[in-house]
Residue frames as qw, qx, qy, qz and C-alpha x, y, z in Angstrom:
[[0.381, -0.529, 0.531, 0.541, -12.89, -20.16, 38.64],
 [0.419, 0.274, 0.756, 0.422, -14.25, -21.62, 35.45],
 [0.194, 0.871, 0.441, -0.091, -16.53, -18.62, 35.08],
 [0.145, -0.826, 0.250, 0.483, -13.48, -16.29, 34.82],
 [0.360, -0.174, 0.757, 0.517, -12.02, -18.54, 32.09],
 [0.327, 0.575, 0.728, 0.180, -15.35, -18.57, 30.27],
 [0.057, 0.938, 0.178, -0.291, -15.67, -14.75, 30.50],
 [0.260, -0.648, 0.474, 0.536, -12.11, -14.35, 29.26],
 [0.398, 0.097, 0.822, 0.396, -12.78, -16.69, 26.41],
 [0.257, 0.776, 0.576, 0.019, -16.02, -14.82, 25.42],
 [0.067, -0.906, 0.061, 0.414, -14.15, -11.50, 25.57],
 [0.318, -0.400, 0.659, 0.552, -11.39, -12.79, 23.34],
 [0.360, 0.397, 0.789, 0.300, -13.97, -14.14, 20.81],
 [0.131, 0.892, 0.394, -0.179, -15.77, -10.81, 20.87],
 [0.158, -0.782, 0.321, 0.509, -12.50, -8.92, 20.28],
 [0.386, -0.108, 0.779, 0.483, -11.58, -11.33, 17.51],
 [0.327, 0.639, 0.688, 0.109, -14.95, -10.85, 15.84],
 [0.050, 0.942, 0.124, -0.308, -14.39, -7.04, 15.91],
 [0.236, -0.646, 0.541, 0.484, -10.82, -7.24, 14.53],
 [0.636, 0.153, 0.718, 0.239, -11.55, -9.83, 11.85],
 [0.487, 0.813, 0.315, 0.053, -12.95, -7.34, 9.27],
 [0.061, -0.927, 0.317, 0.189, -9.89, -5.10, 9.76],
 [0.482, -0.415, 0.721, 0.274, -7.43, -8.00, 9.35],
 [0.636, 0.394, 0.638, 0.181, -9.34, -9.44, 6.37],
 [0.323, 0.937, 0.112, -0.075, -9.31, -5.96, 4.73],
 [0.185, -0.821, 0.489, 0.228, -5.67, -5.47, 5.25],
 [0.605, -0.159, 0.734, 0.264, -4.88, -8.81, 3.80],
 [0.590, 0.607, 0.517, 0.126, -6.74, -7.87, 0.61],
 [0.313, 0.913, 0.078, 0.249, -5.37, -4.35, 0.11],
 [0.532, -0.829, 0.108, 0.135, -2.46, -4.16, 2.56],
 [0.781, -0.024, 0.197, 0.593, 0.62, -4.81, 0.51],
 [0.177, -0.568, 0.121, 0.795, 2.67, -1.74, -0.35],
 [0.066, -0.065, 0.648, 0.756, 2.21, -2.24, -4.13],
 [0.027, -0.535, -0.826, -0.174, -1.46, -2.98, -3.94],
 [0.135, -0.789, -0.355, 0.483, -2.07, 0.25, -2.01],
 [0.160, -0.442, 0.329, 0.819, 0.10, 2.26, -4.45],
 [0.029, 0.144, 0.774, 0.616, -1.79, 0.87, -7.48],
 [0.080, -0.684, -0.724, 0.034, -5.29, 1.25, -5.90],
 [0.174, -0.713, -0.166, 0.658, -4.42, 4.82, -4.87],
 [0.144, -0.278, 0.503, 0.805, -3.01, 5.62, -8.34],
 [0.019, 0.317, 0.822, 0.472, -6.10, 4.27, -10.09],
 [0.003, -0.666, -0.578, 0.472, -8.37, 6.53, -8.07],
 [0.027, 0.526, -0.180, -0.831, -7.49, 9.15, -10.70],
 [0.722, 0.489, -0.007, -0.490, -9.05, 7.04, -13.44],
 [0.951, 0.241, 0.180, 0.076, -8.23, 4.43, -16.06],
 [0.080, -0.806, 0.525, 0.261, -4.57, 3.96, -17.01],
 [0.828, 0.406, -0.384, -0.041, -2.52, 1.92, -19.41],
 [0.913, -0.269, -0.125, 0.279, -0.05, -0.64, -18.01],
 [0.602, 0.274, -0.090, 0.744, 2.95, 1.63, -18.98],
 [0.170, -0.703, 0.001, -0.691, 1.35, 4.63, -17.34],
 [0.784, -0.594, -0.034, -0.177, 0.92, 2.72, -14.15],
 [0.876, -0.003, -0.118, 0.467, 4.47, 1.48, -14.37],
 [0.326, 0.514, -0.085, 0.789, 5.75, 5.03, -14.62],
 [0.339, -0.685, 0.014, -0.645, 3.53, 6.57, -11.99],
 [0.839, -0.523, 0.010, -0.145, 4.04, 3.79, -9.38],
 [0.088, 0.751, -0.652, 0.060, 7.67, 3.16, -10.20],
 [0.825, -0.174, 0.523, -0.124, 6.99, -0.64, -9.94],
 [0.057, -0.322, 0.818, 0.474, 8.91, -3.01, -12.17],
 [0.575, 0.108, -0.478, -0.655, 6.82, -4.79, -14.85],
 [0.453, -0.064, -0.888, 0.047, 6.86, -8.14, -13.11],
 [0.072, -0.208, -0.673, 0.706, 5.70, -6.71, -9.79],
 [0.371, 0.209, 0.007, -0.905, 3.07, -4.53, -11.42],
 [0.579, 0.044, -0.659, -0.479, 1.69, -7.41, -13.51],
 [0.364, -0.146, -0.879, 0.273, 1.50, -9.66, -10.43],
 [0.072, 0.255, 0.502, -0.823, -0.28, -6.95, -8.35],
 [0.476, 0.164, -0.222, -0.835, -2.78, -6.15, -11.14],
 [0.521, -0.041, -0.812, -0.262, -3.57, -9.84, -11.48],
 [0.239, -0.245, -0.810, 0.477, -4.18, -10.10, -7.71],
 [0.221, 0.258, 0.261, -0.904, -6.38, -6.94, -7.71],
 [0.536, 0.064, -0.508, -0.671, -8.37, -8.38, -10.61],
 [0.451, -0.114, -0.885, 0.020, -8.82, -11.70, -8.76],
 [0.164, -0.342, -0.678, 0.629, -10.11, -9.93, -5.66],
 [0.105, 0.745, 0.632, 0.187, -12.48, -7.68, -7.69],
 [0.207, -0.754, -0.151, 0.605, -10.85, -4.31, -7.17],
 [0.008, 0.556, -0.431, -0.711, -9.54, -3.76, -10.70],
 [0.757, 0.518, 0.369, -0.149, -10.96, -4.29, -14.15],
 [0.372, -0.353, 0.581, 0.632, -8.83, -4.95, -17.25],
 [0.619, 0.701, 0.207, -0.287, -9.70, -3.79, -20.77],
 [0.552, -0.140, 0.578, 0.585, -7.75, -4.86, -23.83],
 [0.418, 0.776, 0.000, -0.473, -7.73, -2.47, -26.78],
 [0.787, 0.028, 0.548, 0.281, -6.78, -4.55, -29.81],
 [0.502, 0.857, 0.072, 0.097, -6.48, -1.80, -32.37],
 [0.707, 0.170, -0.122, 0.676, -2.90, -0.85, -33.29],
 [0.275, 0.357, -0.842, 0.298, -1.11, -0.23, -31.07],
 [0.681, -0.372, -0.626, -0.078, -2.44, -2.95, -28.79],
 [0.001, 0.442, -0.463, 0.768, -2.90, -1.64, -25.23],
 [0.478, -0.437, -0.756, 0.097, -4.13, -2.91, -21.86],
 [0.187, -0.541, 0.084, -0.816, -6.05, -0.53, -19.67],
 [0.385, -0.293, -0.801, 0.353, -6.79, -0.88, -15.99],
 [0.298, -0.493, -0.038, -0.816, -9.55, 0.78, -13.96],
 [0.176, -0.072, 0.767, -0.613, -11.08, 0.46, -10.53],
 [0.255, -0.423, -0.826, -0.272, -14.25, -1.54, -10.16],
 [0.415, -0.724, -0.150, -0.531, -17.02, -0.25, -7.90],
 [0.843, -0.451, -0.208, 0.209, -15.32, -2.19, -5.10],
 [0.638, 0.044, -0.047, 0.768, -12.03, -0.40, -5.86],
 [0.006, 0.590, 0.150, 0.793, -13.67, 3.05, -6.15],
 [0.617, -0.693, -0.313, -0.205, -15.27, 2.53, -2.76],
 [0.732, -0.266, -0.219, 0.587, -11.72, 2.84, -1.23],
 [0.273, 0.631, 0.058, 0.724, -11.53, 6.51, -2.24],
 [0.423, -0.803, 0.028, -0.419, -12.85, 7.79, 1.18],
 [0.894, -0.381, -0.033, 0.232, -10.61, 5.30, 3.00],
 [0.666, 0.252, -0.004, 0.702, -7.56, 6.79, 1.24],
 [0.029, -0.738, -0.049, -0.672, -8.72, 10.26, 2.22],
 [0.677, -0.709, -0.018, -0.195, -9.07, 9.29, 5.82],
 [0.882, -0.144, -0.008, 0.448, -5.61, 7.62, 5.87],
 [0.460, 0.469, 0.014, 0.754, -4.11, 10.76, 4.28],
 [0.315, -0.795, -0.027, -0.519, -5.80, 13.01, 6.83],
 [0.835, -0.549, 0.000, 0.049, -4.56, 10.86, 9.64],
 [0.791, 0.108, 0.021, 0.602, -0.99, 10.77, 8.20],
 [0.225, 0.673, 0.031, 0.704, -0.95, 14.52, 7.91],
 [0.480, -0.779, 0.031, -0.403, -1.89, 14.90, 11.52],
 [0.825, -0.523, 0.211, -0.034, 0.21, 12.12, 13.13],
 [0.884, 0.080, 0.146, 0.438, 3.23, 11.30, 10.93],
 [0.311, -0.728, 0.154, 0.591, 6.18, 13.62, 11.13],
 [0.409, -0.048, 0.619, 0.669, 7.23, 12.85, 7.59],
 [0.155, 0.635, 0.658, 0.374, 3.88, 14.26, 6.28],
 [0.189, -0.865, -0.300, 0.355, 4.02, 17.53, 8.28],
 [0.422, 0.820, 0.075, 0.378, 4.90, 20.74, 6.50]]
């Protein structure tokens, strides 16, 4: 009887080890606004106001999300101090590496989600 419990425990640990990277990844990029900003920046560097317009996020939300993405290493910030002062955001290597992931998600959505079907 204890062998069955040990096997079940080992199977659960194995499954947990397999799922852990997925869960960890989603925790870093999985919020709606993080995904929108990361996807939007795949096109290249943008000023704060450009991101605000293209993502339709309010300034407070966008600022918070950009700070989070900087802290986790997905986004780099560049301050242009010449008049007019402007802040630019771009993807780091880590952020750019998500390009193929977005492509795969888009392909999946086009195939499986009714709202994406023509």
